[in-house]
C-alpha positions in Angstrom: -0.2 0.3 0.0 1.4 3.1 -0.9 0.3 6.4 1.4 0.3 9.8 0.4 -0.4 12.8 3.1 -0.4 16.6 3.1 -2.2 19.2 6.0 -4.9 20.9 4.7 -7.1 23.2 7.2 -6.6 21.6 10.8 -6.7 18.4 9.4 -4.7 15.8 7.3 -5.7 14.6 4.0 -4.4 11.2 3.5 -4.6 9.4 -0.4 -4.1 5.7 0.2 -3.2 3.8 -3.1 -3.9 -0.4 -3.4 -5.9 -3.1 -5.2 -8.8 -2.3 -3.5 -11.0 -3.6 -6.2 -10.1 -5.7 -8.4 -12.2 -5.3 -11.4 -12.1 -1.6 -11.3 -10.0 0.4 -13.9 -8.8 2.6 -10.5 -10.0 2.9 -7.0 -8.3 5.5 -4.4 -9.1 5.9 -0.5 -9.0 8.9 1.1 -9.2 10.3 4.6 -10.0 13.5 6.3 -9.5 13.7 10.1 -11.8 10.1 10.6 -14.1 10.6 7.9 -13.2 7.6 5.1 -14.6 7.1 2.0 -13.2 4.9 -1.4 -13.6 5.7 -5.3 -14.2 3.2 -7.6 -13.6 4.1 -11.6 -14.9 2.0 -14.3 -15.6 2.4 -18.1 -17.3 -0.4 -19.7 -16.7 -1.5 -23.5 -17.3 -0.5 -26.7 -21.1 -0.4 -27.2 -23.1 0.7 -30.8 -23.2 4.1 -31.4 -24.9 6.6 -28.9 -25.9 10.2 -28.9 -24.4 11.2 -25.3 -22.1 10.3 -22.6 -22.9 7.7 -20.1 -21.7 8.6 -17.4 -22.6 7.5 -13.5 -21.7 9.0 -9.9 -23.0 7.6 -7.2 -22.3 8.6 -3.7 -23.1 5.6 -1.4 -24.2 5.9 2.5 -23.4 3.1 4.7 -25.4 3.0 8.2 -22.5 1.6 9.5 -20.2 4.5 8.2 -21.8 6.1 11.4 -21.3 3.1 13.8 -25.1 2.4 13.5 -26.8 -1.1 12.7 -30.4 -1.3 12.1 -32.3 -3.0 15.0 -35.0 -4.8 12.8 -33.8 -8.3 12.0 -36.6 -7.7 9.0 -34.4 -5.0 7.2 -33.0 -6.6 4.2 -30.8 -3.5 3.1 -30.6 0.0 3.4 -33.5 2.7 1.6 -33.1 4.9 -1.4 -30.1 7.6 -1.4 -30.9 10.6 1.3 -31.1 14.0 0.1 -27.9 14.8 1.0 -25.9 11.5 -0.5 -28.0 13.2 -3.8 -26.5 16.1 -3.5 -23.2 15.3 -3.1 -23.1 12.6 -6.4 -24.4 15.8 -8.3 -21.9 18.5 -6.8 -19.0 15.6 -8.0 -20.5 14.9 -11.5 -20.4 18.7 -11.9 -16.9 19.2 -11.0 -15.5 15.8 -13.0 -18.1 16.0 -16.4 -16.5 18.7 -18.1 -12.8 17.2 -17.9 -13.9 14.5 -20.3 -12.9 15.1 -24.0 -15.7 15.5 -26.2 -17.0 12.7 -27.8 -16.4 10.0 -25.2 -19.3 7.7 -25.3 -18.0 4.9 -23.6 -19.7 4.2 -20.5 -18.1 5.7 -17.3 -19.5 4.7 -13.8 -17.9 6.5 -10.0 -19.0 5.4 -7.1 -18.0 6.9 -4.4 -18.5 4.8 -0.7 -18.5 6.6 2.7 -16.7 4.1 4.8 -16.6 6.2 7.8 -18.0 9.0 9.4 -16.8 10.6 12.2 -19.5 13.8 12.4 -17.4 16.7 12.2 -16.0 16.4 8.8 -18.2 16.1 5.5 -17.5 13.4 3.4 -18.2 15.5 -0.1 -15.1 17.1 -0.4 -13.0 13.7 0.2 -15.6 11.9 -1.7 -14.5 14.5 -5.2 -11.1 14.0 -4.1 -11.0 10.4 -4.2 -12.8 10.5 -7.7 -10.8 12.5 -9.3 -7.5 10.7 -7.9 -9.2 7.7 -9.2 -10.0 8.6 -12.3 -6.1 10.3 -12.8 -4.7 6.9 -12.1 -7.1 5.3 -14.2 -6.3 4.1 -18.0 -10.2 6.6 -18.6 -9.0 9.3 -20.7 -9.5 12.4 -18.4 -8.2 15.6 -18.0 -7.3 15.9 -13.9 -6.6 16.4 -11.3 -8.9 18.6 -9.6 -8.6 20.2 -6.8 -11.4 20.4 -4.1 -12.2 22.6 -0.5 -14.7 23.6 1.2 -14.5 27.2 2.7 -16.9 28.8 5.7 -16.9 31.7 7.7 -17.4 32.4 11.2 -15.2 35.4 12.4 -12.5 34.5 9.8 -12.5 31.9 7.0 -12.6 28.4 7.4 -10.9 26.0 5.5 -13.1 22.6 5.0 -15.2 23.4 8.5 -17.0 21.0 10.5 -20.5 20.8 10.3 -21.0 22.6 13.6 -19.0 25.4 12.3 -20.9 25.3 9.2 -24.2 26.3 11.3 -22.5 28.8 12.9 -21.1 30.4 9.8 -22.5 33.2 7.2 -20.8 30.8 4.5 -20.7 27.5 3.3 -18.8 27.8 -0.1 -17.4 24.4 -1.7 -15.5 24.5 -5.3 -13.6 22.5 -7.5 -10.5 23.9 -9.5 -7.9 22.7 -12.1 -4.4 23.8 -12.6 -3.7 25.0 -16.2 -1.2 28.7 -16.3 -3.2 29.1 -13.1 -5.7 27.7 -10.9 -9.5 28.0 -12.8 -12.3 27.4 -10.9 -15.0 24.9 -12.6 -17.9 24.2 -9.7 -18.9 26.5 -7.6 -21.5 25.6 -4.7 -22.8 28.0 -2.2 -24.8 29.2 0.4 -24.7 32.4 2.5 -26.9 34.6 4.4 -26.8 37.6 2.3 -23.0 38.1 2.7 -21.1 40.7 0.5 -19.9 40.1 -2.8 -16.6 41.2 -1.7 -16.6 38.1 0.9 -17.1 35.4 -1.4 -14.2 36.8 -3.9 -12.5 36.9 -0.6 -13.5 33.3 -0.3 -12.1 32.6 -3.6 -8.8 34.1 -2.8 -8.5 32.2 0.5 -9.1 29.0 -1.4 -6.4 29.0 -3.9 -3.6 27.4 -1.4 -5.7 24.6 0.3 -6.7 24.2 -3.8 -3.4 24.4 -4.5 -2.6 21.7 -1.9 -5.0 19.1 -3.2 -4.0 18.9 -6.8 0.2 18.7 -5.4 -0.9 15.9 -3.6 -3.0 13.9 -6.3 -0.1 14.4 -8.8 2.6 13.2 -6.3 0.1 10.7 -6.7 -0.2 10.5 -10.2 4.1 10.3 -10.6 3.7 7.1 -8.8 1.4 5.3 -11.1 -1.2 5.9 -13.9 -1.7 5.2 -17.8 -4.3 6.2 -20.0 -5.8 4.0 -22.8 -6.3 5.1 -26.6 -10.2 5.4 -26.5 -11.6 6.1 -29.9 -13.6 9.7 -29.6 -17.0 10.6 -31.5 -17.4 13.5 -33.5 -20.0 15.0 -35.7 -18.6 14.6 -39.3 -17.6 17.6 -40.6 -20.3 17.5 -43.5 -23.0 17.6 -40.8 -21.0 20.3 -38.7 -21.6 22.4 -41.5 -25.1 21.8 -42.4 -26.2 22.8 -38.7 
């Protein structure tokens, strides 16, 4: 097992690479505080021509992650995803989807499972980092990695605030970014209590360093492993484009 670690905010962000899921293209185990997630990335074989990119992102919550075991002997499986699980899946999807090449038609599934939840650290940001790491290490065509961070504000800005700090604060700001010539933010999800525009800009500025740290940590991982497959991209014929 290979382990990579960097302090982000008040906690260590740890990425562990091992053959966690043998039938996937790649997987990544990410821990922040005592919250732990596993992301797996799988690409399907060639299929008949599709008119869309079949990408699926699922964030899975488990009762055991919070130390709970259902009491009823007749409950055989957990129910439908919670609202939080659905919104987390969408957050990850919005960040990673634009980084797939145009013309990508092969099916891709990203499954992020929360194995441990400490009740303080939100698994959404580790989940996005885990998905980014798994895609970067896989042979799936994808232009990453993506950095991810959540910013809050109580008296001052807080990097990856706990749930208690999110409740007390006036700003809850999640974002993802990629590194080109500079950091480019490609996904923002914000909730605030009528804060000034300047505070939003300050939150983005304060997020630059932790975003860069999460990208740098993933790049350390990528240098150790990872190879991309040559995949045929499906693009419209030039005659059709000219006609449209």
